[in-house]
N, C-alpha and C positions, 0 to 999 in steps of 0.2 A: 504494500500500500504506500503510494507516494503522496505526501502531504505538501501541497503547495503553500507558499506564504501568502497567497491571495485566494483562499478557498471560498467556495460557496457553502454556507452552513445551513442545513435544514433542521429545524426543530420539529420533530415528528411527535405531535401531541402537545400543542402550545397552550397548556393550562397554567395553573398557578406556578409550579416550579419551572416550567418551560419559559414563561414570561420573566420570571425572576432571573434565570440564567442569561436570557437574551438581554435583559436590562443591563446586567453587569458587563457583558461583552460590548454593547453599544456605548456605555459610559466610558469604557477604556478607549475605544476607538475614537470617540468624539473628543476626549480630553487630549489624546495624542495629536489629533489634527489641530486642535486649538493651540497647543503649545509647539506646533511645528516640529514634532519629534516622533520617533517610532515608540511603540509601547515597550517599556523596559523589558529586556531579556527575551525579546521575541523575534529577533533577526528581521526587523522591518515587517512584522506581521500586519497585514491589512486585509480583512475579509472583503471579498468582491461583492458578495450579495448574501442577504439573509432571507430565508424562506420559512414561513410558519404554516404548518399543516394543522388544520382544525377540522372538527367534525361537521359543523353546520354554519349557517349564516350568522346566527346570534353570537357564536364564539368568534367568528371572523371579525365582526364589528367591534368586539371588545379589544381585539389585538390591534385593529386599525386605529381605534380611539387612543390607544396607549402609545403606539409607535409611529403612526402616520405613514409617510412615504419611505421611511427607513427600512421597512420590512415588507416583503411581498407575501401576501396572505392567500392561501389556497384552501378552499373548503370542500371536503369530500373528495379530494384528489391527491391522496397520499403518494401514489406512484409518480405522478407528475412532479411533485415537490422533490422526491428522492432522486429522480432521474437527473435533475439539474445540479444536485449537490455533490460535494467532495467529502464532506463530513456530515453524519447524521446523528443528532442528539435525540436519543430515544427517551421520551418523557411521557409516554402514554400511561394509562392505568395498567397495572400488571395483568389484570384479568382479560384484557383485550389485545395484548401484545402479539400473541400467536396469530390471531385473526388478521391483524394488520400486516404482519411480516410475511404472511403466506398468501395474501390476496393476489389475484391475477396480475402479472407483470412486475410484481415487487422484486422477485428474484433477479430478474434481468437488471432492474434499476439499481440493485445493491452490489452488483459485480465490481470487485476491486475497490470497494469503498470502506471507510472506517465508521463503525457504529460506536457511540459512547452511550451506554445504557445507565440510567439512574433508577431502574425498576427494582423495587424491593422484592426479594424472594424469587426472582427469575434468574436462574444460574447461567453461567457461560455455556455449559453443556446443552441446556435447553435452547438458548439463543442460536447456537451453532446448528441445531437441527432445523431451524426455521429459515436460515439464510444460506447463500452459496458459500462454498469452501473458500472462495477468494475474498470474502468479506472478513475483515478483521474486527474484533470486538473488544471493548474495554468496559468494565463495570466500574461505576463510581457512585459514591453516596455522599452528596453534599448535605451538610447539616442545615437545619432550618434558618439560621441567621444569614445564609447566603442570599436570602430574599431582600436584604438591605445592603447598602454599600458601606459596610464596615471593613476595616483593614486588618482585623484579627479574626478571620474566619477560618475554620478548619474543616476539612473534608477528607474522605478516604478514597484512595484510588486502588481499585482491584485490577490486577493485571492478568491478561491472557499471556501465559508464558511463551506463546508462539509469536507474540508481537514484539518487534524490536523497538525498545523505548529510547528513541533518540532524544537529544536535548530539546529539539524543537517540538517533538510530540508531547513531552512532559509540559512544555510551556503552553502548548495548545490546550491541554487539559486544565492547567491553572487558569488560563484565560476564560475557559468555558464555565468553570464552576466557582470562580473567585475573582473579585475585582482586585487586581494587583495595585497596591497603593504606593505612591512615591516614597512614603515614609517607612512603611513596614509591610513586608510581603507576608502572605499567608503560609500555611503549612500543608505539606502533602505527605501522606503516609501511603506507602505501597505495601499492601498486605496480601496474604493468601486468601483466596475466596472464602474459605471456611469461616473467616472472621466477620464476614459482611453482615450477617443477620444480627450479630451482637452490636456492630456499629450502628445499624439501623435502630435497634432498641435503645441504645444509649443516646443517640443524637435526635431522638424524636421529640415529642411535645413535653416530656418531663420537666426540662428546665423552665419552660413557660409556666407550668403549674406551680413550681416552687416559687418563682418570682411573684405570681399572683397571690399566693398564700402569704408571703412576707408583706406584700402591699396591703392585704386585708388586715393584717395585724396592726399596721400603721393607721389604717382607717379606724379600727376599733379603738385606738388610743387617741383619736381626735384629729389626725392629719387629713387634709383634703385628699381626695382620691388621686389627683394628678401628681401631688407632691409625694405621696406614698409610693406610687408606681415609679417615679423618677429615682427616689432614694433606693428602692429595692433593686432596680435595674443597675444603678451605679455600684451598689454594694456587691452584687454578683459579678459584674464586669471587673471591678477592682480586684476581687479575690482571684478570679480566673487569670487575670493578667500577671498578678504576682507569682502564681504557680508557674505559668508559662515562661516568664522572663527570668525568674530566679532559679527555677528548678527545685524549689523547696517543697517538701511534703506539706499537704494542707494542714496536717496536725501541728507542724511547727509554726505555721502562720497563725493558727488558732491559739496556740499556747502563748505566743508573743503578746496577744491582746487580752488574755484571760488573767485578770488580776484577782488576788484573794478577796473573797466576799464581794466581788463586783457584779455588775449587771450581766456581763457576758457569760460567766459561769452559771448564773441563775437561768438565763435563757437556754444554755446548752443542756442543763439538767432537765429542763422542761421538754426539750426535743427528745432527749433520750427516754424520758418517761413514755413518750408517744411512739417509741421504736422507729424513729425517723430513718435511721441508717438501714435497717432491714426492710422497711417499707419502700424506700427508694431503690434499694438493690433488687427487691422482688419486682418492682415496676419494670426495671430494665430486663429482668429475666422473662417476665410475661410478654413484654413487647417484642423481645427477641424470638420467643416461641411463635407468636403470631406472624412475625415477618417471615419465618421459615416455612410457613404453610402457604404463603401466597403463590409461590412457584409450583407447589404440588397441585394446586387447583388447576393451573395451566397444564400440567403434565397429564392430567386425566381427561383433558378435552380432546 
């Protein structure tokens, strides 16, 4: 698979995540043009065209309203969109991926092209059954914050061991799933596929629930909702950045602010009374289990 530095990128299934990823790519391209420079570390990467494949006219209009003339939108014509593309970002619902990838004409359209799949529970072996042998496949799991342009976002890249991961290809993945920031680039983890369900379970909606719960506590104690949400978000973001930038264990960071007979230890003991550690860990376990079943539903169809 040859990846040009001026590829046509097709988002196959341009729903919530597809639009988020496309937003990140377009923001990077536009900022590079604005600053009269190439995107950092991308060997003068500049997509030639973006194609968004959607199911119907209503979805098409939403994409048009969001991106205007920057994106070509095709409704109910997946094969047409894929035919024009060099790289296909597979962002459909897992339950319909097989139907879309095996529709008439799709095999020919996918010959010698690269698919980047973000589908939870749909394995590389399954995807290979549905596409030509000349099609190269990469699985990736962007975490939920990739939907906004933050510069400390993390996602996991799952590699097909038969794909040659050149520097440019890695950069293409970074560009697709994470807005590279001038100040602080994101992180890429290349893992064996067996870990992907756990990645999905850990990177799901759990963090948002924790954030909301902390904000509820602030509201309970009299803070306005918007203030409580901001403080909770900043607290979680600050703790996360400290771990990532210093490499310190969370327990060490916690101990540094836990003074004798202080408010922090009082709050910590309350959380332990509610078995917060095991509850959160079990939440990841359950989400991982569910993620692992999504592909099995496909296999039985």
